[in-house]
N, C-alpha and C positions, 0 to 999 in steps of 0.2 A: 450269521449265514448270508452269503451274497445272494443277490436277486436271481441270478442265472441258475445257481444250484437249487434254490427254493422252487423256482419254476419247474425245473426238471423233476424234482421229487414229487411235487403236486401232480404233474403230468403222468408220471409213472404210477402214482396212487390211483388217479382216475382210470387209467388203463386197467390196472389190477382189479378195481372194484367193478368195472364193466365186464371184464373177461372171465366168464364162468363156464358152466357145463355146456350150455347150448352153443356158445361161441366156438367151442372146440369141435363138437361132433357134427355141426351143421355145414360149414363151408366145404370140407372135402367131399361130403355127400353130394352137394350141388354140382361140383366139378365132375364127379363120376356120372351123375344122372343126366346132365344136360350137355356133356361133351363139348363139341366145337362152339356151342352157343353159350359157353360159360361166362363170357364177358357181359352179356345182357342180363343174365341172372345175377351176376356179381353187382351190377349197377343197382338193380332193385333191392338186393340184400343190403347194400351200403346205405341206401336211402333210409330204411327203417332200423338198421342195426348200428349206423354211425351218425348220419346227418341229423336225424331227429333227436337221438339221445344227446349229442353234443350241443345241439340247439337248446336242449333242456338245461345243460350246464350254463350256457350263455344267459338264459332266462334267470337262473339263480344268481348269476353274477350281477344282473340288473336289480333283482328284487332284494338280495341280501337278507332273506328271511327264512321261514320254514315252508314246508310243503302246503300248509294252510293258505299261504299267500297266493298260491297258484290258482285256486278256485274261488277266492273270497269275492271277486267281482261278480260272479254269478249269484252267490248269496252265501252268507256264513253257514247256513244249514247244509247247503249243497257241498261246500268245501269240507265241512266236518265229516259228512257221510263219505265223500270221495276219499279223503285221507284215511279214514278207518278201513274202507275196502281195499285201498292200495297197500296198506301195510299188512293187512291180514293175507292178501293175495301174495305179497312179496315173500313173506316168511313161510307160508304153507305150500307154495308152489315152486317158484325158482329157488328159494332158499333151501327147502327140503330136497329138491331135485339135486342140488350140489352134493349133498351127503349121499344120496342114492347112486349117483354117477361115480363118486369117489369109491364107494364100496364095490360096484360092479367092475370098474376098470382098474382100480389101484389096489384093492384089498383082496377081493374074491379070487383072482388068478394065483395068488400066493398063499393065502390063508383060508382055512375052512372055518370061518367064524360067521355068526349070524349078522345080517344087515343092521339089526337094531343095535347091536353092540357097537358097530362102526359109527352109526349116526349119533349114538349117545356120547361116545368119546369125542367125536368130531365137534358136536355142538357144545360140549363141555369146554373144549379148548377155545371155541369161538366166543363163548361167554366170558372166559378169562381175559381175552384180548379186548373185547368190547368194554369191560370194566376198567381197562387200562388205556382208554381211548386217547390219552394225551400222547401216547407213543404210536398211535395208529398211522399217521402220515409217514413218520420216519421208517417204521417197520415195513410198510407196504412199498414206499417209494425207494428206499435204499437197498432192500434185500430181496423181497419176494418178486416184484415185477421184473427187475433186470434178469433174474434167473429164468422166469417164464419166457420173456422175449428172446433170450439167448437160445433156449431149446427150440422155440418155434421157428426162429430164423434158420437154425441148423436143419430142421426137418424140411422147411420150404426150399432152401438152397439145394439140398441133395435131391429133393423130389423133382425140381426143375432140371437138375443136371442129369439124372438117370432116366427121366421120363421121355416118352415119345408122343408125337401128335397123331397117333392112329386112332382117331375118334370114332366112336360108334354113333350112328344117327339116332336122334330122339324123335318122339312123337309130337314135339312142340314146334310148329312152323311159324306161328304168329310172333313177331317181336314183342308185341304188347303182352301176349300170354306168358312169354318168357320173363319179361320185366315184372309182371305181377306175381309170378311164381316166386321170384326172389324177394319181392316186397313182403309177401305173406310168410315166407320162410323166416324172414327177419323178425317177424312177430315172436317166433319161438325163442329168440334170444332174451326176451323180456327187457331189452336194453332201453326202450323208451320209458318203461317203468323205473328201471335203474337210474336213468338220467335224472328223473325228478327226485328220487330218493337220495342218490349219491351226491347230487348237487347240494342238497341240504346238509349232508354229512360233511362235505368239504367246507362249506361256509361256516358251520358251527365250529369245526376243528380249527380253522384258521382264526376265527374270532377269539377262540379260547387260548390260542398260543402265540398271539402276535399283537403288536401295538399299531398295526396298519390301520389306516382309515378306509372309508367306503371306496374311494376312488382307487386306492392302491390294491385293495382286495379284488375289486372288479377287474383291474388290469391283470393281476396275477391269475385269477380263475380263467379269464378269457384266453390268455396266452397258453396256459396249461391245457385248457380244453382243446385248442387248436392242435397242439402237439400230440395229445392223446388221440384225437380224431385221426390225425395223419397216421399214427402208429397202427390204429385199428384197421384203417383202409389197407395199409401195406400187408398186414397179417391176413386179413380176410381174403383179399384178392390172391395173395400168395398161396393160401391153403386151397382155394377154389381151383386155381390154375394147376396146382400139384395134383389134385384129384382128377382133373381133365387129362393131364399128361400121363397119369398112371391108370387111366380108366380100364384098359384091357387087362389089368392085373386082378380085377375083382369080378365075381360072378354077377349076373343080372339080378337086380333087386336086393343086393347086399345091404344089410342094415347099417345105420349110421355109425354105430360103435365099432362094427367089424371093419368098416372102411378106415376109420381113424387108427385102429390098431394095426391094420395092414400097412397103412401109409408110414407109420413109425418104423415097422419092421423092414419095409422095403428100403427106407432111407438110412436107418441107423443100425440095421442088422439085428442080431440076437439081443444086443443090449437095448434095442429100441423099446421093448416092453417096460424096462426099468425107467428109462427116460420118460416114457409116456405116463407111467404111474406117478412120477414126481410132478410132472406138468399138470396132470388132471387134479391131483390133490392140492397143489398150490393155487391154481386158477379157481377152482371151486371154493376153496376155503376163504380166499380173499373176498369173493363175492358175498358169501354167507355173512362174513363179519360186517361188510358194508351195509347190507340189508338190515341186519339185526341192530346195528348202531343207529341207522336212520329211524327205525320204528321207536327205539328207546328215546332218542332225541325228541321226537314229536310228542310222545306222551308226557315226557318230562316238561316240555314247554307249556302244556295244558295246566300244569300244576306249578307254575312259576319257577321252573328250573329245578324241581324237586329231585334230589339224588335218589330218594327212596323210590319214586315213580320210575326213574331211569332203570334202577336195579331190578325192580319187580317186572317191568316190561321185558328187559333183556332176559331174565330168567324164564318168564312164561314163553317168550319167543323161542328160546333155545329148547325148551321142553317140547313145544309143538313141532319145531323143526326136526328134533330127534325122533319123535313119534312117527311123523309122516315120512321122514327120510328112511325109515325101515322098510317101506314098500319099494317095489321095483320101479325102474325108470319109466317103463311103458305105461304103467298105471298112472303115474303122475302126469305124464304128457297127455294122456287121453282125457283126464279131467281138466287139464289146463286149456284145451282148445276152445271150448265155449266161453270160458272166462276171458280169454284173450280177445275174442271177437266182441265181447261186451265192453271191456275196459280200455282196450288199445286205441280205438278211434277217439274216444273222449280225451285220453291222455295226449294223443298227438295234437289235437286242436288246442288244448290248454297250453302245451309247450309253444306252439306257433303264436298264439295270441299273447302270451307273456313275453315273447321275444320281439314283437313289433314295436314301433315307436309309441310312446305313451299317448299321443294325441289320437291314435286310432284305437287304443285299447280301452274303450269305454264299457260301461256296464251293459249298454244295449248290445254292443258287438259280442261281448262274452256270452250273455244270456241267450241271444238268438242263435248264435253259431253252435253252442254246446247243446241246446235243445234240439235243433235240427239234426245234428250229428247223432245224438242219442236215438232219435226216432228212426232215422234211416239205417242205423246199424242193427236194429232189432231183427230183421230177416237173417243177417249173418249169424246172429246169436241163436236164433230159433232152428237153424239148420241142424244143430246138434241135439236138439231136444224133441223135435216133432218130425213126422215123416216128411221127406222133401217134397213129395207130390202135393201136399196140402198147402205149401207156401210158394211153390214154383210159379203160379200165375202172378203173384205179387212181385217176386224176384224179376220176372221177365219185364215188368213195367218200369223198373228202376234202372237207369243207366249204370253200367259197371257192376250191378249187383251179382251177376253171374261170376264175376271175378272176386266176390267178397269185398268189394270196394264201393258199394252202393251209396255210402255216406259222403263220398268225396265231392261230387259235383253239387249236390244240394247244399253242403256246408260252404263250398266256395261261393256259390251264388248268394247265399244268405249273408256271407261275410261282406261281399261287395255292396249289397243293398243296405246292410246295417251301417257300414262306414259312410255311405252317402247321406243317410238319415242323421247319423251322429254328427257329421260335419255341418249339416244345416241347423241342427239343434243340439249343441253340446250338452252332454249329460253331467 
């Protein structure tokens, strides 16, 4: 296979593994909700749903290892706990959500079957594909993703063509508030988590199926990541812009799924529901397969590449995904919010630290920045667990904490100080 074709297939695979349930239902909603200010929200959304995740891919291209390598400079114990939490979260929340969304948007409108049946069949098929992971790149890159992209581009093109710019005013006047709204909405895609997990899947799959060396794999992953990132930006901004242009077609406070369904019907007519069903099923399924494969790869690596460990993990993950995927989407999203506020800031700083030049990525830098990030993200996590009045005084003291970004400035300041100290005394 020539290099250009291989790069395209890997890029399509990355896109497919990233593009799941949240990536479909969130962008059009942002366009409808924020109207003429859609471009500022889109910028914030792209930061956490494209830039950070693709940077995670670049970090994997540099490390050429497992997710354990992402946190081992903090400490092996920290990295082990972090990996365990990440894989459990990935399978039980975004993974199971893909099955729930598939049922509600692709199965329930046509068949009167229980959600648990859908999630069971769904994860049964995912398990089969994971166990045939040698064909994962080809299947995702050659067939599933091109079909997903084709349907999305058709919806976006028609949405822009038939839409009008009669925007409804929003309550958000501050550009920064709009930007942070997009940033936090990007959390719901789980793509930073996917970037860390999917990167490992890509690395392992390439190493298992090619004779390329470290430099060649790094170049291939980097080029494919740039292409996948560009594709994500085009699709996200297109869907947000389509939501803005068709804003007047939706009632106030319309839910995310209703907006996505309406967008497909407005652009593709009566056949839109069928197209949307196919799109949702494909996008969700590819993400579930990627997350399940990543978890299985990691556990297998703990047991010296044991095939039995891989199989048991894939089977257990599929079982949990099917069980939780039987619940409705709203329930899964509600329990995901506090978890995201806890794990996302740590994941973002680990991605950034692993992507910087090696001379700056010392143990001192890793340990200090991760610790400070964890401490200052606690108020964001507690918002969902305790009465807001009890922690509001603390939130008011921390810059950007009212925007749920209280960890950003302390982490940045700590990063600068730690680098200065590290350069004076190399670790």
